[in-house]
C-alpha positions as CSV (number, residue, x, y, z in Angstrom):
1,M,-38.1,36.8,34.5
2,E,-41.2,37.5,36.4
3,K,-42.8,39.6,33.7
4,N,-42.7,36.5,31.4
5,K,-44.5,34.3,33.5
6,K,-47.6,36.4,34.3
7,P,-48.7,36.6,30.6
8,H,-48.3,33.1,29.9
9,I,-50.3,32.2,33.0
10,L,-52.8,34.6,31.9
11,S,-53.0,33.0,28.3
12,K,-53.5,29.6,30.0
13,K,-56.5,31.0,32.1
14,V,-58.0,32.5,29.0
15,L,-57.6,29.3,26.9
16,T,-59.1,27.3,29.8
17,V,-62.2,29.4,29.8
18,I,-62.3,29.4,26.2
19,M,-62.3,25.4,26.1
20,I,-64.9,25.3,28.9
21,I,-67.1,27.4,26.8
22,F,-66.6,25.3,23.7
23,V,-67.3,22.0,25.8
24,I,-70.6,23.8,27.3
25,F,-71.9,24.6,23.6
26,A,-70.8,21.0,22.2
27,L,-72.7,19.5,25.0
28,Y,-75.8,21.7,24.5
29,S,-75.7,21.1,20.7
30,C,-75.8,17.5,21.1
31,E,-78.5,17.5,23.3
32,Y,-80.7,20.1,22.1
33,I,-79.8,20.5,18.5
34,G,-79.7,16.7,17.8
35,K,-80.2,14.4,14.8
36,K,-82.2,16.0,11.7
37,Y,-84.5,13.1,10.7
38,T,-86.1,12.5,7.3
39,V,-89.0,10.7,5.9
40,E,-86.3,8.1,4.7
41,D,-85.1,7.6,8.4
42,I,-88.7,6.9,9.5
43,E,-89.1,4.2,6.6
44,N,-86.1,2.6,8.0
45,L,-87.4,2.3,11.7
46,T,-90.8,1.1,10.6
47,G,-89.7,-1.1,7.8
48,T,-92.4,0.0,5.5
49,A,-93.1,2.8,2.8
50,I,-94.2,5.9,5.1
51,E,-97.3,7.7,4.3
52,K,-96.8,11.5,4.7
53,R,-98.9,14.9,4.7
54,N,-98.2,18.5,5.8
55,G,-99.8,19.7,8.9
56,K,-99.8,22.2,11.2
57,I,-99.7,22.2,15.3
58,L,-100.3,25.2,17.2
59,N,-99.6,27.2,13.8
60,V,-96.3,25.4,13.3
61,P,-96.0,23.6,10.1
62,Y,-94.4,20.0,10.0
63,T,-94.4,16.8,7.9
64,E,-96.7,14.0,9.5
65,C,-95.3,10.5,8.7
66,Y,-96.9,7.3,9.8
67,S,-97.1,3.7,8.5
68,P,-100.0,2.7,6.5
69,T,-99.6,-0.8,7.7
70,E,-99.6,-1.7,11.5
71,T,-98.6,-5.0,13.0
72,D,-98.3,-5.8,16.5
73,D,-94.8,-6.9,16.5
74,N,-93.3,-3.6,14.7
75,N,-93.8,-0.9,17.6
76,Y,-92.4,1.7,15.0
77,Q,-95.2,1.2,12.9
78,Q,-97.7,2.1,15.6
79,L,-96.4,5.7,16.1
80,E,-96.9,8.7,14.4
81,Y,-93.9,11.1,13.5
82,M,-93.7,15.0,13.2
83,L,-90.9,16.3,11.2
84,F,-90.2,19.8,11.7
85,E,-87.6,22.0,9.5
86,T,-85.3,22.1,12.3
87,P,-84.5,20.7,15.9
88,G,-85.1,24.3,17.2
89,T,-88.4,24.5,15.8
90,A,-89.4,21.0,17.2
91,R,-88.0,21.8,20.6
92,R,-90.2,25.0,20.8
93,T,-93.4,23.1,19.6
94,F,-92.5,20.7,22.2
95,I,-92.7,23.2,24.9
96,K,-95.7,25.0,23.5
97,L,-97.4,21.9,23.7
98,K,-96.5,21.3,27.1
99,K,-98.1,24.5,28.2
100,Y,-101.2,23.6,26.0
101,H,-101.8,20.4,27.3
102,K,-101.0,20.5,31.0
103,P,-98.9,17.3,31.3
104,L,-99.9,14.3,33.8
105,S,-96.2,13.2,33.6
106,D,-93.6,15.2,32.3
107,N,-89.6,14.8,31.6
108,R,-87.3,17.1,29.9
109,L,-87.7,15.2,26.3
110,D,-91.1,13.5,26.7
111,F,-94.5,13.9,28.6
112,F,-97.8,12.2,28.6
113,C,-101.1,14.2,28.8
114,G,-104.9,14.3,28.7
115,T,-106.1,16.6,25.9
116,C,-108.2,20.0,26.5
117,L,-111.3,21.1,25.0
118,V,-112.6,17.4,23.9
119,C,-116.4,17.1,25.0
120,D,-117.5,13.8,23.3
121,A,-114.1,11.6,24.1
122,S,-111.1,11.3,26.3
123,L,-107.7,11.5,24.8
124,H,-104.6,10.8,26.0
125,S,-101.4,11.5,24.3
126,F,-97.5,10.8,24.5
127,Y,-94.8,13.1,23.0
128,L,-91.2,12.3,22.6
129,L,-88.8,14.8,21.4
130,R,-85.7,13.8,19.3
131,G,-84.0,16.4,17.2
132,N,-86.3,17.8,14.6
133,M,-88.6,14.8,15.3
134,L,-91.8,14.5,17.7
135,V,-93.0,11.0,18.4
136,R,-96.8,10.9,19.1
137,K,-99.2,8.2,20.0
138,D,-102.8,9.0,21.2
139,L,-105.1,6.8,23.1
140,Y,-108.9,7.5,22.5
141,H,-112.0,6.6,24.5
142,S,-115.2,7.6,22.9
143,M,-117.6,9.1,25.4
144,W,-120.6,7.7,23.2
145,N,-119.4,4.0,23.5
146,R,-118.5,4.1,27.1
147,P,-119.1,0.7,29.0
148,G,-122.7,0.7,30.2
149,I,-123.8,3.6,28.3
150,G,-126.4,2.4,25.7
151,S,-124.2,-1.0,25.4
152,L,-125.5,-4.4,24.3
153,D,-122.1,-6.0,26.0
154,K,-120.8,-4.1,28.8
155,E,-118.3,-6.8,29.6
156,K,-116.8,-7.0,26.3
157,E,-116.5,-3.1,25.8
158,E,-114.7,-2.9,29.1
159,Q,-112.2,-5.6,28.1
160,E,-111.6,-3.8,24.7
161,E,-110.9,-0.6,26.7
162,K,-108.4,-2.4,29.1
163,Q,-106.7,-3.9,26.2
164,R,-106.4,-0.6,24.5
165,E,-104.9,1.1,27.7
166,K,-102.5,-1.9,28.4
167,K,-101.3,-1.6,24.7
168,F,-100.8,2.3,24.8
169,D,-98.9,1.8,28.0
170,E,-96.8,-1.0,26.9
171,L,-96.0,1.2,24.0
172,K,-95.1,4.2,26.0
173,D,-92.8,2.0,28.2
174,W,-91.3,1.0,25.2
175,V,-90.4,4.0,23.4
176,L,-88.9,5.4,26.8
177,N,-86.6,2.4,27.4
178,E,-86.2,0.6,24.4
179,A,-86.7,2.5,21.1
180,E,-83.6,3.5,19.1
181,F,-84.4,7.2,17.9
């Protein structure tokens, strides 16, 4: 009787280990593989026909999608969408972008950064990773039109700059807390 119990106990342990490995793989797949987004998905999000063009970022090809119409009441229209062939390609590109930009704030699936190697402007960008898609929003400040530098209306320019920054921050918070990607 003793001999029959040992193989049975051993097979339960092996089965348990296999199940644990399967669960870990399933969780990993859900988080890192994710959904494969299409241009049609972006059109459904934005509620408009999407403009698209081929692009490359850090030598990685992608399809850039953006809304030609931008309304204040539809935050999805104010974002740019970068669709990659696979979720793995998007994730690897996201990791390379983090290394390139040196983020000002960094989480596992999003980061906010200032951009290197721009001499006549200040550029801040926000990136969010979802499946095979990177969502991006940029905030530009021209160094030629900075308030007080050759400005005819310093107060007006300062106010406009503060409005752009506030809108950018609000959009970034909305993407992180409310957007349904």
